[in-house]
C-alpha positions, -999 to +999 in steps of 0.1 A: -598-047-329-614-070-303-588-093-295-560-065-297-580-049-271-587-076-250-551-086-252-539-049-244-560-045-218-550-079-197-513-067-203-520-031-192-535-045-162-507-066-149-531-094-152-513-132-153-515-132-194-502-161-213-496-174-251-472-195-280-451-184-304-455-208-333-422-211-356-426-247-369-457-259-377-498-231-378-526-239-386-558-224-381-572-256-357-541-241-333-564-214-330-591-232-312-570-256-294-549-225-281-581-204-264-598-240-256-563-245-232-573-210-215-540-191-230-547-154-247-520-150-281-501-167-304-473-150-324-469-163-356-432-163-363-422-155-398-388-144-390-377-183-385-406-199-395-422-206-429-460-200-431-482-193-466-492-156-463-527-173-471-525-197-442-512-168-420-542-140-435-569-174-429-556-181-391-556-140-382-592-138-395-602-168-376-586-146-342-609-118-353-636-136-350-635-158-319-616-129-304-584-148-300-552-121-305-529-130-335-495-117-335-469-116-361-432-117-356-417-100-390-382-109-405-377-076-402-391-034-396-384-021-426-413-001-434-428-018-465-422-053-445-445-037-417-469-025-443-466-061-458-471-075-426-501-055-413-522-059-448-521-093-432-549-090-401-528-099-373-538-078-338-497-065-332-464-078-335-435-089-321-398-065-333-370-088-345-341-066-327-348-034-319-316-018-310-328+021-306-355+040-313-352+055-348-362+017-361-394+028-335-395+053-362-403+034-390-419+010-378-450+040-366-441+050-404-456+018-421-480+011-390-498+045-389-517+057-414-510+095-431-507+121-410-494+097-383-476+077-408-474+064-440-496+030-440-512+021-480-534-007-465-551-029-485-554-074-487-576-096-472-568-078-434-586-049-443-622-064-451-628-065-415-624-024-406-659-004-407-649+022-432-616+036-445-622+069-430-595+077-409-615+080-374-623+046-382-593+037-390-573+048-363-599+032-333-607+000-348-573-007-363-548+020-347-551+027-313-553-010-303-525-023-318-497-040-297-463-035-302-436-052-284-394-049-295-378-075-285-346-062-271-313-086-285-281-067-278-258-053-260-267-021-278-305-024-275-296-023-236-277+009-239-311+025-253-334+009-229-350+041-217-357+054-252-372+021-267-391+018-233-406+060-243-414+054-275-455+061-283-461+030-302-446+007-274-472-019-252-439-035-236-407-041-236-400-075-248-366-104-244-350-123-272-329-149-248-314-162-270-296-137-295-290-113-264-272-145-244-252-145-279-244-109-279-233-108-244-211-141-245-232-167-230-252-181-257-276-201-248-270-194-210-302-178-205-297-181-159-268-174-166-251-140-144-254-112-173-286-128-189-307-126-159-288-086-152-301-078-184-334-096-180-337-075-151-324-038-167-357-047-193-374-053-171-365-019-147-368+003-179-406-010-186-418-006-150-402+033-153-428+041-179-454+026-171-450-005-190-444-043-184-420-068-194-431-098-224-406-130-216-406-165-227-396-195-209-406-214-177-437-199-179-443-214-137-413-199-123-416-165-145-449-162-126-440-172-094-409-144-103-440-118-105-438-115-143-476-115-159-465-111-196-457-150-201-444-170-233-449-202-227-429-215-259-433-231-292-462-253-293-442-282-318-416-281-288-443-281-256-460-310-277-426-336-271-420-328-237-458-332-228-455-367-248-416-373-225-434-368-197-465-393-199-441-418-215-423-416-183-447-415-168-462-447-179-428-464-175-422-455-139-458-466-134-465-428-119 
């Protein structure tokens, strides 16, 4: 998939890459808005969002047509969920709470066709593939898949080297809120335990020639040398922008 190839090349080359995580609202025009804004990707959050499969398939299809990357965060990483999620046609997955490499072994079975895995593809997300031969499927779908395991627990931190080295991993990712809760500093993302954890994830990725996906204050994170950035949830960004404009109006600036 061209959208996956473009995003993967940017991530692997450490080019500045920006996107959003859509949790509260999703609509097809968001893809066009995001592309026109200069973003590189949207992650559709099905772990916490309440979106219909039909809508997600439509958004994924539009992303493919525009060569704009649409990823999905599934609700879990069992093989059935992974197979069904990929049938919707995304170019990658943000995997919640990956604690050990065995989880990634199961994901591998869900994303790869035999003989490498156990996927049985179907659904609207497969219409764009050139043919159903294994060689075509591997080159057009599997080879460019973006797989981002989120580290959200102490156990995940403990197993960082093995998770980072896994063959399917494109980049390591962080789940800052859940990780902060597990570390006993819930919501305190600037606390010492969280900053130490972020650095551990970053170094584990670097040790195997990969990078780290991180969500937060993108301008600040870019100054710290992070390149694979998520600006946040679009409704939160909209609210912050409206507040800033209202404050400017009232202050006369």
